[in-house]
N, C-alpha and C positions, 0 to 999 in steps of 0.2 A: 908549215914548219912549226907553228905554235901548237897544233894538235899533236904532232910527233913529240915535241918537248914535254907536253902535259902527260902523254902516255908513258914515256920513258921515265919521267919523274915519279909517276905512280908505281911503276914496276920496280924502280930502284928502292923506293920506300917499302914496298911489299917484301922484297928480298931481304932488306935490312931487318924487318920484323921477323921474318923466318929465321934469319941468322941469330937474332937475339933470343928467340924461343929455343933454338937449337943449343945455344950456349947455356941457357938456364938448365936444360935437361942434361947437358954434359957436366956442368960444374956444381949445380945446386940441388938437383933432384936426389931423392932417396936411393933410386936405382939409376946411376949415371949411364948414359948412352951417348956415344959421339955421332950417331947417325944424322941428326939434324944439322950438325956443323959440317959433316962430310957432304951433305946434299946442298945446303944453302951457302956454304963458303964459296965454292966455285961459281955457283949461280949468281951470287951477289957480286963477286969479282967481275964477272962479265957485264952484269947490269951497271955496275959503277963505271966501267970503262966506256960502255955505250952512252951512259949519261954525260960523261965528260965530252965525248965527241959531239953528241947532239947539242950540248950547251954551247960549244964553240961555234958550231954551224948555225944554230939559231941566233946567236949574238951577231954573227956576220950577216945572215940573210934578213933578219928582222931589224937590223941596225940598232941594237941595244946600246945605251951609253956604257962606258967602261965599267962603272960601278955595278951595273946590272950583270954584266958578264962575270965579274969577279965574285959577286954574291951568289950567282948560280953555281959556280965551281966550288965555292966554299960550303954551300948547302949540302953537298954530297958527303961531307965528312961526318958531321954529327948524325946520329940516327933519326930518321923520319922527318928531316927538315925540308926535304925537297917538296913535300906536299904543301905545307903552308906557303913556301916560296912560290910554287906554281899558282896557287890561288891568288896570292898578292900580285904576281905578274899579270895574271888575267884581269884583275880589277883595274890595274894601272894601264892596261892596253898594250902591254909589251909582247903579248903573244899573237897579236894580229899584224898583218902585213903593214909596213910603213906606207904612208900616203906619199905618192910621188907627185910633184908639182910640175906642171907643164906651162910653158910660156906662150 
């Protein structure tokens, strides 16, 4: 599940970058074109929704503390924040399966 979360976090950030580039060409370029927004808008919308679902599933299956789950969900809102969050989660061990204790 940790690998799935990392992959979806990367795709969410990649589509955010595509949408930002598309918005630049739509609103700031000398020759405006809405093609980038028309392509990356819906793609990013789907990636965002998948990221939210995968974050909730990862939080449950990997037994994240409540603050980690909320942080993962909040990271999807600002552009490109899912990447550093995923790297930080990996360093903290939150993307690996929890250790189960047996008696």
